[in-house]
N, C-alpha and C positions, 0 to 999 in steps of 0.2 A: 502257752502249753499247753494239756493236760494232764495231770501227774496223779489221777486219784487212782489209789492201790489197787488192782485187779489181778491175781493170778494167773485168769483165761487171757487172759490180753497177753500176760507175761508169758505162758507157757505158748500162745499161735508164734510169738513174733523166736521163741528160745527152737521151735520148730523149724525157721526157716533160718539161721542161723546150725541147728546141726547139718544139714539138709549136706549146706552149705563145707561146711569144716570139711565132711565127709569125702564131699569131692575132691577137695583142698586137698588132701594126705595124699587121694591118687597122685592129683594130677603133679604136687610137692617130690612126690619119691620119682616119679617120669622123667619131671627136669633137672632133678639133680642129678642124674646119669651124666648130664653134658654140659653142664654149668653149677657155678658156684655159687653159694647161699646169697653173696653181697651181690651176685648180678639177680638173680629171681626177684629179690627184694627187692633190687631199685627199681627195674620193670615194673615188676605188679604196683610198688607208687605209682612211676609214671600213668599207667597204664587207670590206674585206679583213678587220677584225677581224671583224666575226659572221659570215664564211667559216672563220673559224679559231677560233671560238669550242669549237664541239662537239667538235676535236680536243683541245683543253687540257680540256675536261671528262674524255673519254676517258682519257686521260693523267696524271690526278691534279690535277687543278685548280692554279691560277696558283699554288700553290707552288712546284710546279715548273719554274718559271720565273725564280727569283728568281738574282740573278749577281751576283759579285764583280765581275765585269768590264765595269760602267756605262761607264766611259768610251771602252772601243771599242766597246763597241755604239754612243753616241753620236756618235764619231766616222765611223766607218764607214756611220752611214747618214745620217750631214749629206752626208758626199762622195756616198753614190750619189744621194740625193736632187737633187743639183744637177746627176749627170751622167744621172740622169733626166729633166729635166726638158728637160736641153736635148737628148734623144733624141726629147723628144715634140716637142719644138720645131723639130729638125733634119727629121721628118717633114712639116711645113708647107711647107718651101724646095728640096727636091730631091727628087728620087728614093729610094723605099723600099727598092729594093733598093742603091743608090748607100751610102743611110746601114748598111745591115747590112756592104756593102764594109769600110767606113772601119772601123766598128765592131768589123772581129775585128782592129783591130791592139791590141786590147786583149789579149792573150796577150803581146806584144812587151812591155807594162807590167809583164802580172802576173808573165812571167818574171825579171824586174829586180828587182823588189820582193821574186818568194821566195825568189828568190837571196842577200840584200842583207840582206832582216830577216825570214825563216822557214827559212833553214840550206839549204835543194834548192840541187842541182847546179848549176854551169851548165856545162855539156856544149857540146862544140864544135857540135852540132847545136844546142842551143837560140840558143849563137850568131849559127850562121845564121840560124836563123829567127827574130833578130832585125833581121839586118840585110839580109833578105828584105823583112821585112814594114815596115822603115821606106822602103824602095825604092818597096815596091806603093803604101806610101799616098803618095810626090813622085807618081809617075806618076800617081793616080788625080786629085791637086788640081794637078797641075801647076802651080807659082808661078811657074815661069819664063813663063808668058804673059803675066802680071801680070791674068788672070781668075777669082781665085780666089773662089768664090762661099761667101758669107756661113755659106750652108749645110753644107758642107764641113768649117770652121775650126767652126764648132761641131759637129756630130756628131764632129770629131776630137780636142775638148776634152771632151765627154761618154766615148769612148774611152778618152779617159789615166785620167776618172773611174774607169769602169768594172774599169781595172783596177786602180787601190790601191784599189777597196773588195771586190777579188776575191782581194786578197791580204790584205785584212784577216777578209775570211769566212774561207778557211783556217784564217789562226790560230784565231779563235773557235771553229773544228769541233772544234779540240783539246780543248776542256774544258765548251761547249755541248752542248746538244740540238739539232737543227734545227726543232724547236719554238721555242725559246727564240730561236734567231739571226730568225726570221720574227715571233714578235712583236714584239718589241724595234725589229726595222724598220718597223714598222704605228707603235708609238707614237713612236716618235722622229718620224718621218716626219708623219704626223700633227699633231704641235705644231707640227714646221717652219712647216708651209705653213697654221698653222689663220689668221693676219691678213691674208697676203696673199690668201686663199682669200674672208675678209670680206669686205674691201675693193674686191675686184675681180667677187663672186657676181652669177653670174645664174643665174635657173630653167631647166633643161633640159627642152627638150621628150621628150616617150614616146619620139620613137627617138633622143635622145642617151641619154637612160638606159640605155636596152639596150644600148650600147654600153660605159656605164660599169662596166654590172654585170661584162660579158664580158670588160672590163680590167681592176675587178677580182677576177675568177676568176681569169687566165689571170694578174696580175701578184703573186699572193700564193702559187698554188700553183707558179707554174714557181721562185719561190726556196726554196722547197719541196724540190723536185726539187735542184737546183743546191746548197742545205745538204746533202741525203743523198749526193749525188754525190762532195760534199768529202771527204766521213766517209772514200771508200774508194780515193780517187788522191791523187798532188799535184796542185798546182791547175796545172800548169802543163801534164799529162797530161791533165784534164779539160775546162780552156778547147776545145785544141783542136776536139775532138768534137765542138764544136757549129758547125765551116762549113761541115758543109750547110743549115745556115738560109742562105748566101749565095746560091744556086741556085736554093732553093726562095721565099726572098722575090721576086728576080729575076722569077720565074715565076708568083708571085702579083700582083707589079706591072704588070706585062705583060697579066694573065688580066683584071685587074678595070679599073685604070688606063690602060690601053693606054698603060705607059713605055715605050721602048729605053734598054737599056743603051749606051755609046759604047765602042767599042773601048778605051779608055786606060780605063776603069771593066774591063772585064772582063780587058785583062792586069794591073792592077795586083792585081785580085785573085786571078788567077791563082799572079801572085809571093809572094802572101800565104798563099796555100791551100798551097803548095809549103813556105814557110816552116814553119808547120804543122804540114802530113806530116813536115819534118824530125825537128821538135820531138818528136813520138813516136818516133821510134828511141829503143829503151833503153839506156840510161848503161853506160859499161862499168865490170864493176866493180873498186873500188879495191881496188890494190895492196896484200897482208899486209903488214905491218908485219915486220920480221926480230926474231927472239924477243933480247933483253938477257941 
């Protein structure tokens, strides 16, 4: 697999991720009107497997998906599963633009974990991004007012989970193909949600089935785009490219649901955006060691 660093290639794959995630935010809001989040996630995983199967056949069958890192796949996907449940649930509680704005604290957690466990450098710009991101979240959530919305806390918890998941994905891309990463995601998450879905199952209407198919397509191939983007750039470079999803999702919320973002959310999102832009600044080269 070609892993030559290339920011243009990473940006191209992230454009696919951004588009698919924007559509999935709207589909998630519509589907959650009728179905519980466990059922949404389970149907998404099952349909996703059938969508992925032609690609598995084309790339050599299931033998190409064998892995020696199954514990890492399980850990990553259970964490991501919990974060995704929280994300879908938050969509039903607060405006979708606010959900996505809070979600973009994910680069904070990704940067910390990538530096701690993957050996990526923690530069002054990454440190500034983390500090601005934290301030941005405080501005959006406003804990000092005593009126923190539970949906905001759920969205923040989901963002932390996504950050951990992102760092684990970056680690997995060092040895695993994008196809293998998505395959094991679908397998682990469908197993995790089987019994809750069985207990809470409600037969979807034709309208809900249509949105479930959209979620399955976007959820499956968005992660394929993300895993490929991670092959070409550091996690702390790839993730901030996604920030365009904030204004795009806010615009979709305004056009489709007449949702308006207050000034605190706009200011907080601007602080997080500024931090993420600083995070994209290239690191200074390490000083050469003196000859001995």
